[in-house]
C-alpha positions in Angstrom: 23.2 -4.1 1.1 22.4 -1.3 -1.3 19.9 -0.4 -3.9 20.8 -1.0 -7.5 20.5 1.9 -9.9 20.9 2.1 -13.7 22.9 4.8 -15.4 19.6 6.3 -16.5 18.4 6.5 -13.0 21.6 8.0 -11.8 21.7 10.8 -14.5 18.0 11.5 -14.3 18.0 12.9 -10.8 18.9 16.4 -12.0 15.7 18.0 -13.2 12.1 17.5 -12.1 9.5 15.9 -14.5 5.9 15.5 -15.0 4.0 12.9 -12.9 5.7 13.8 -9.6 4.4 12.4 -6.3 2.2 15.3 -5.2 -1.1 15.5 -3.4 -4.3 16.5 -5.4 -4.0 20.1 -4.2 -0.4 20.3 -5.7 1.4 20.2 -2.3 4.3 17.7 -1.9 3.6 14.2 -0.7 5.2 13.5 2.6 7.3 10.3 2.7 9.1 8.8 5.7 12.2 6.6 4.9 13.2 4.3 7.7 16.5 2.5 7.1 19.7 2.2 9.2 21.9 2.3 6.2 22.8 6.0 5.8 23.9 5.7 2.2 20.8 3.8 1.1 18.5 6.2 3.0 20.1 9.2 1.4 19.8 7.6 -2.0 16.1 7.0 -1.6 15.5 10.4 -0.1 17.2 12.1 -3.0 15.2 10.1 -5.6 11.9 10.9 -3.7 12.7 14.6 -3.5 13.3 14.6 -7.3 9.7 13.1 -7.5 8.4 16.2 -5.7 8.2 14.7 -2.3 8.9 16.2 1.1 11.0 13.5 2.8 12.2 12.8 6.3 14.4 9.8 7.3 14.9 7.7 10.5 17.6 5.3 11.3 15.8 3.1 13.9 12.3 2.1 14.9 12.0 4.6 17.9 13.0 7.5 15.7 10.6 6.4 13.0 7.6 6.4 15.4 8.7 9.9 16.7 9.0 11.2 13.1 5.6 9.8 12.1 3.9 11.4 15.0 5.5 14.8 14.1 5.7 14.6 10.3 2.4 12.8 9.6 3.6 11.2 6.3 1.4 10.1 3.4 3.5 6.9 3.0 6.3 5.1 4.8 9.2 3.2 3.3 10.2 0.8 6.1 13.2 -1.6 6.3 12.3 -4.8 8.2 15.7 -5.3 9.7 16.5 -2.3 12.1 18.9 -2.1 15.0 16.5 -1.6 17.9 13.4 -3.4 16.9 11.9 -5.6 14.1 10.2 -3.6 11.3 7.0 -5.5 12.0 7.0 -4.1 15.5 7.6 -0.7 14.1 4.6 -1.2 11.8 2.4 -1.9 14.7 3.4 1.3 16.4 3.0 3.3 13.3 -0.5 1.9 12.7 -1.4 3.1 16.2 -0.4 6.6 15.2 -1.5 6.6 11.5 -4.0 3.7 11.0 -4.4 4.3 7.3 -0.8 5.3 6.2 0.4 3.0 3.4 3.7 1.1 4.3 6.2 -0.2 1.7 8.5 -2.7 3.2 12.2 -3.0 2.3 13.5 -6.5 3.0 16.5 -8.6 2.3 14.3 -11.7 3.0 12.9 -12.9 -0.3 11.2 -16.1 0.9 7.4 -16.5 0.3 6.9 -16.9 4.0 8.6 -13.6 4.9 6.7 -11.7 2.2 3.4 -13.1 3.5 4.3 -12.3 7.0 5.0 -8.7 6.1 1.8 -8.4 4.2 -0.2 -10.2 6.9 1.2 -7.8 9.5 -0.5 -4.9 7.6 2.3 -3.9 5.2 0.7 -2.8 1.9 3.6 -3.7 -0.4 7.2 -4.8 -0.3 10.5 -4.6 -2.3 13.3 -7.0 -2.0 16.9 -5.7 -1.7 18.7 -5.1 -4.0 16.1 -3.0 -5.8 16.0 -0.2 -8.4 14.9 3.3 -7.4 12.4 3.3 -10.3 10.7 0.3 -8.8 10.4 1.8 -5.3 9.1 5.1 -6.8 6.6 3.3 -9.0 5.3 1.3 -6.1 5.1 4.3 -3.8 3.2 6.2 -6.5 0.6 3.4 -6.6 0.3 3.4 -2.9 0.0 7.2 -2.5 -2.5 7.4 -5.4 -4.9 5.0 -3.6 -4.3 6.3 -0.1 -6.6 8.7 1.7 -4.3 11.7 0.9 -4.6 10.9 -2.8 -8.3 10.8 -2.7 -8.7 14.0 -0.7 -9.6 16.1 -3.7 -12.5 13.8 -4.7 -16.1 14.3 -3.7 -17.7 12.0 -1.2 -19.0 8.8 -2.8 -20.5 5.7 -1.2 -20.6 2.3 -2.8 -23.2 -0.3 -1.6 -23.4 -4.0 -2.4 -26.0 -5.7 -0.3 -25.3 -5.0 3.4 -21.8 -3.9 2.5 -21.0 -0.1 2.4 -17.8 1.6 1.4 -17.3 5.4 1.8 -14.7 6.5 -0.8 -14.2 9.8 1.0 -13.8 8.8 4.6 -12.4 5.3 3.7 -14.8 3.7 6.1 -16.2 0.3 5.4 -19.0 -1.6 7.2 -21.1 -4.6 6.7 -24.5 -4.8 8.4 -23.5 -1.7 10.3 -20.4 -3.2 11.8 -17.2 -1.3 11.0 -14.5 -3.3 9.1 -10.8 -2.2 9.2 -8.8 -2.5 6.0 -5.4 -1.7 4.9 -4.9 0.8 1.9 -4.4 -2.1 -0.5 -7.4 -4.1 0.9 -9.5 -1.0 0.6 -8.5 -0.4 -3.1 -9.2 -4.0 -4.1 -12.5 -4.0 -2.4 -13.4 -0.6 -4.0 -12.6 -2.0 -7.5 -14.8 -5.0 -6.8 -17.6 -3.0 -5.6 -17.5 -0.6 -8.5 -18.0 -3.6 -10.7 -20.7 -5.7 -8.9 -21.6 -9.1 -10.4 -18.8 -8.6 -13.0 -16.0 -11.1 -13.2 -12.6 -9.4 -12.9 -9.5 -11.3 -14.0 -6.3 -11.4 -12.1 -4.7 -9.3 -14.7 -7.3 -6.7 -14.6 -7.0 -6.5 -10.7 -3.2 -6.3 -10.9 -3.4 -3.6 -13.4 -6.0 -1.5 -11.5 -5.0 -2.1 -7.8 -1.2 -2.4 -8.0 -0.6 -0.2 -11.1 2.6 -1.8 -12.1 4.0 -5.1 -13.4 4.1 -7.4 -10.4 6.5 -9.7 -12.0 3.9 -12.3 -12.9 3.2 -13.0 -9.2 -0.6 -13.1 -9.6 -0.8 -15.0 -6.4 -0.7 -11.8 -4.6 -4.3 -11.3 -5.8 -5.3 -14.6 -4.3 -3.6 -13.6 -1.0 -5.5 -10.3 -0.7 -8.8 -11.9 -1.8 -8.3 -14.3 1.1 -7.7 -11.3 3.5 -11.0 -9.6 2.3 -13.0 -12.8 2.7 -11.7 -13.2 6.2 -12.7 -9.6 7.2 -15.9 -9.4 5.2 -17.4 -12.9 5.6 -16.3 -14.2 9.0 -18.8 -14.0 11.8 -22.3 -15.3 12.5 -24.9 -14.6 9.9 -22.4 -13.4 7.2 -22.8 -15.1 3.9 -20.1 -15.1 1.2 -20.0 -12.1 -1.1 -16.6 -12.5 -3.0 -16.9 -15.5 -5.4 -14.2 -17.2 -7.5 -14.9 -18.2 -11.1 -12.2 -20.7 -11.7 -10.1 -19.8 -14.7 -11.8 -16.5 -15.1 -11.4 -14.4 -11.9 -13.4 -12.9 -9.0 -16.7 -11.1 -8.5 -18.6 -9.5 -5.6 -22.4 -9.7 -5.2 -24.8 -9.3 -2.3 -24.8 -12.2 0.2 -27.7 -14.6 0.1 
């Protein structure tokens, strides 16, 4: 299965343009592409190099883990179906090497259950095959922008709501002094909520700010990630709810009672 490209995409890969995927210091973002289809991998790599990225590719899970260890990518494009191991297993190994690296899944499985499985396993986003190069680049741009590398040029800033603390510089989150581990997308969603304490944020506002692209009307992804945050922030003895739903309006965060 291959990516779909429009004539515009095919002819636009000739000259660089503004808005390329680069780090705040101007150096190229590092992207690791993991797919066993050589033609697809090369097409993606070419598109990402056009966007200003430094790209490496791997054709199986073992090679992907080795490449991640050596290359230290800012983001990973990961096919779920690989010849030696499942992409979810590869993700687990990548997370041990690079706990905060954003991962964009490529999958031929388009059922809701498969998408939720990928996100639950720690993936930050997914694209269903066949896809457009523009879509992959747009989603990677959003992931890289809100990853640790994309925030490196900013000064340290700490957000506090009640006993919840979020360090924008180190990407550390804790509640009541206990560390909480979040994926890049969970972190960005929580940051947006904490920058607007006691303010109701609609699903449309959250999609626009956190995902930074048209999610095809699938606003249920917001509900999914809100549930992830609630599970991590509010589960445990003595932890009162902090994220609240205003039916028909959106979500807000406030100190626990």
